[in-house]
C-alpha positions as CSV (number, residue, x, y, z in Angstrom):
1,M,-85.3,10.5,121.4
2,H,-81.8,9.5,120.1
3,I,-80.3,12.2,117.9
4,L,-77.2,12.4,115.7
5,I,-75.3,15.7,115.8
6,H,-71.9,17.3,115.2
7,P,-69.6,18.6,117.9
8,L,-69.8,22.3,117.4
9,Y,-68.0,25.4,118.8
10,F,-70.5,26.3,121.6
11,G,-73.4,25.2,119.4
12,S,-76.4,27.2,118.6
13,I,-79.6,27.5,120.5
14,Q,-81.2,25.4,117.8
15,Q,-78.8,22.5,118.4
16,F,-79.1,22.7,122.1
17,T,-82.9,22.7,121.8
18,A,-82.6,19.3,120.1
19,I,-80.1,18.2,122.8
20,A,-82.5,19.3,125.7
21,K,-85.3,17.2,124.2
22,A,-83.2,14.1,123.6
23,T,-82.6,11.1,125.8
24,E,-79.4,10.1,124.0
25,I,-77.0,11.6,121.5
26,T,-74.4,10.3,119.1
27,F,-71.7,12.6,117.9
28,E,-70.7,12.3,114.2
29,M,-67.0,11.5,114.3
30,H,-66.3,10.4,110.7
31,D,-67.4,13.2,108.4
32,N,-65.3,15.6,106.2
33,F,-64.6,19.1,107.4
34,Q,-66.4,21.8,105.6
35,K,-65.7,25.5,105.7
36,Q,-68.1,28.2,106.9
37,T,-70.0,25.9,109.3
38,Y,-70.4,25.9,113.0
39,R,-67.6,23.4,113.5
40,N,-65.2,26.3,114.0
41,R,-67.4,29.3,114.3
42,T,-70.1,30.7,116.6
43,F,-72.0,33.9,117.0
44,I,-72.3,36.1,120.2
45,A,-74.2,39.3,120.8
46,T,-72.5,42.8,120.8
47,P,-73.9,46.3,120.9
48,E,-73.4,46.4,117.1
49,G,-75.2,43.0,116.5
50,P,-74.0,39.4,116.1
51,L,-70.2,38.9,116.3
52,L,-68.6,35.9,114.6
53,L,-65.9,34.1,116.6
54,N,-63.9,32.0,114.2
55,I,-61.3,29.4,115.2
56,P,-58.4,29.4,112.7
57,I,-57.5,26.0,111.3
58,K,-54.5,24.5,109.5
59,H,-55.4,23.5,105.9
60,T,-53.8,20.6,104.1
61,S,-52.9,20.8,100.4
62,K,-51.0,18.8,97.9
63,G,-49.9,19.2,94.3
64,K,-47.1,19.3,91.8
65,R,-44.5,22.0,91.7
66,G,-46.1,25.4,91.3
67,T,-49.6,24.1,92.0
68,R,-51.5,23.5,95.2
69,E,-54.7,21.5,95.5
70,R,-56.9,21.6,98.6
71,V,-57.7,18.1,99.9
72,H,-60.5,16.9,102.0
73,Q,-59.8,16.5,105.7
74,K,-61.7,14.4,108.2
75,Y,-63.2,16.6,110.8
76,K,-61.5,14.7,113.6
77,E,-58.1,15.3,112.0
78,V,-58.4,19.1,111.6
79,R,-55.8,20.9,113.6
80,I,-56.1,24.3,115.1
81,E,-53.8,27.1,113.9
82,N,-52.4,28.2,117.2
83,D,-49.9,30.7,115.8
84,F,-52.7,33.2,116.1
85,P,-53.8,34.3,119.7
86,W,-57.4,33.3,118.9
87,Q,-58.2,32.0,122.4
88,R,-57.2,35.3,124.0
89,E,-59.2,37.3,121.4
90,H,-62.3,35.1,121.7
91,W,-62.2,35.2,125.5
92,K,-61.8,39.0,125.5
93,S,-64.7,39.3,123.1
94,I,-66.9,37.1,125.3
95,Q,-66.0,39.1,128.4
96,I,-66.7,42.4,126.8
97,A,-70.0,41.1,125.4
98,Y,-71.4,39.5,128.6
99,R,-69.7,40.9,131.6
100,S,-72.8,42.9,132.5
101,S,-75.2,39.9,131.9
102,P,-76.9,38.4,135.0
103,F,-75.0,35.1,135.1
104,F,-71.6,35.8,133.5
105,E,-69.8,36.0,136.9
106,F,-71.4,32.8,138.0
107,F,-70.0,30.8,135.1
108,E,-66.8,32.9,134.4
109,D,-64.4,30.6,136.3
110,D,-65.7,27.6,134.3
111,F,-65.1,29.2,131.0
112,A,-61.7,30.9,131.6
113,P,-59.6,27.7,131.7
114,L,-61.0,26.6,128.3
115,Y,-59.3,29.6,126.8
116,E,-56.0,29.1,128.6
117,K,-55.5,25.4,127.8
118,K,-53.9,24.7,124.4
119,F,-55.7,22.3,122.0
120,T,-54.2,20.7,118.9
121,H,-57.4,19.4,117.3
122,L,-60.6,21.3,116.7
123,M,-62.9,18.3,117.6
124,D,-61.2,17.9,121.0
125,F,-61.8,21.5,121.8
126,N,-65.5,21.3,120.6
127,L,-66.1,18.2,122.7
128,E,-64.8,20.0,125.7
129,T,-67.1,23.0,125.1
130,F,-70.0,20.6,124.9
131,E,-69.1,19.1,128.3
132,L,-68.9,22.6,129.8
133,I,-72.4,23.5,128.6
134,K,-73.8,20.1,129.5
135,D,-72.6,20.6,133.1
136,A,-73.7,24.2,133.3
137,L,-77.2,23.3,132.1
138,S,-77.3,20.1,134.3
139,I,-78.2,18.0,131.2
140,D,-78.4,14.3,132.1
141,I,-78.0,12.5,128.8
142,K,-76.3,9.4,127.4
143,I,-73.5,10.3,124.9
144,N,-72.0,8.1,122.1
145,Q,-69.6,8.5,119.3
146,S,-70.3,7.2,115.8
147,N,-68.2,4.2,114.5
148,S,-68.5,5.1,110.8
149,Y,-70.2,7.6,108.5
150,V,-73.7,6.8,107.5
151,I,-75.5,8.9,104.9
152,S,-79.1,8.1,106.1
153,P,-79.2,6.6,109.6
154,E,-82.3,4.6,110.2
155,E,-82.5,4.5,114.0
156,L,-81.4,8.0,114.8
157,I,-82.9,11.4,114.2
158,D,-80.4,13.1,112.0
159,Y,-79.7,16.7,113.2
160,R,-76.3,17.0,111.5
161,K,-77.9,19.7,109.3
162,F,-77.5,22.1,112.3
163,V,-73.8,22.3,111.5
164,S,-74.7,24.5,108.4
165,A,-74.9,28.2,108.8
166,K,-77.7,28.2,106.2
167,N,-80.1,26.6,108.7
168,N,-79.6,29.6,111.0
169,T,-82.1,31.6,108.8
170,T,-85.1,29.4,109.4
171,F,-85.1,28.7,113.2
172,K,-86.5,31.5,115.3
173,N,-86.4,30.8,119.1
174,T,-88.7,32.6,121.6
175,P,-87.3,35.9,122.7
176,Y,-85.6,36.1,126.1
177,T,-84.0,39.1,127.8
178,Q,-80.7,39.8,126.2
179,V,-78.5,42.3,128.1
180,L,-77.6,44.2,125.0
181,E,-81.1,44.2,123.5
182,K,-81.4,48.0,124.1
183,H,-78.9,48.5,121.3
184,H,-80.8,46.4,118.7
185,D,-83.7,44.0,118.3
186,F,-83.7,40.5,119.8
187,L,-81.0,38.4,118.1
188,P,-82.2,34.8,117.5
189,N,-80.3,31.5,117.5
190,L,-77.0,32.8,118.8
191,S,-74.5,30.6,120.5
192,V,-75.9,28.8,123.5
193,I,-73.6,30.8,125.7
194,D,-75.8,33.9,125.0
195,L,-78.7,32.0,126.5
196,L,-76.7,30.7,129.4
197,F,-75.2,34.1,130.5
198,N,-78.6,35.8,130.2
199,E,-80.9,33.1,131.6
200,G,-78.6,31.0,133.8
201,T,-80.5,28.3,135.7
202,N,-83.6,28.9,133.6
203,A,-81.8,28.1,130.4
204,L,-82.6,24.3,130.3
205,S,-86.3,24.8,130.8
206,Y,-86.3,27.5,128.1
207,L,-84.7,25.0,125.7
208,E,-87.1,22.3,126.5
209,N,-90.0,24.6,125.7
210,Q,-88.7,25.6,122.2
211,S,-90.0,24.1,119.0
212,L,-87.7,22.7,116.3
């Protein structure tokens, strides 16, 4: 199965279910950036419930004197707003949320450098988060990048819809043990890092057994 997906910020369990079932993936590299999608946001678990981690980005605008008009940006051209200490804040939130989970210490040293290295472009950061998860899950898959934007690809299964937060309401994955579950009910379809830190080496087989 060859699928078409977006590079996301530690993509959802829904997206990684599709990845785990695929033999080949192509990353969409030529779409426009849209706000309030998983391109620059992801959800982790806290005692209070889901917590949104949002990467700040630089917005471009143009217009005559006294007016400003927001213009479309290509996703691959979107730059991260590094004037805010977002990496330090995100890593601290992840540590607080998962330091008592069974596999956090096992993967901690792999994640820490990602929040120390400076990135200019959002897509570069997201591609690196994907590589980290791919290696952690031991996923063996062929990876391509699209050459142009195609509205309705004929030879690929189009899972680009997983970039939208709206799709998060329909996918319900099988419950697994979440370290903070005593504080609330099971939280479905969080970032894949929630599954990784709680299930560790069992995470890939878990994903392979989910239904899209």
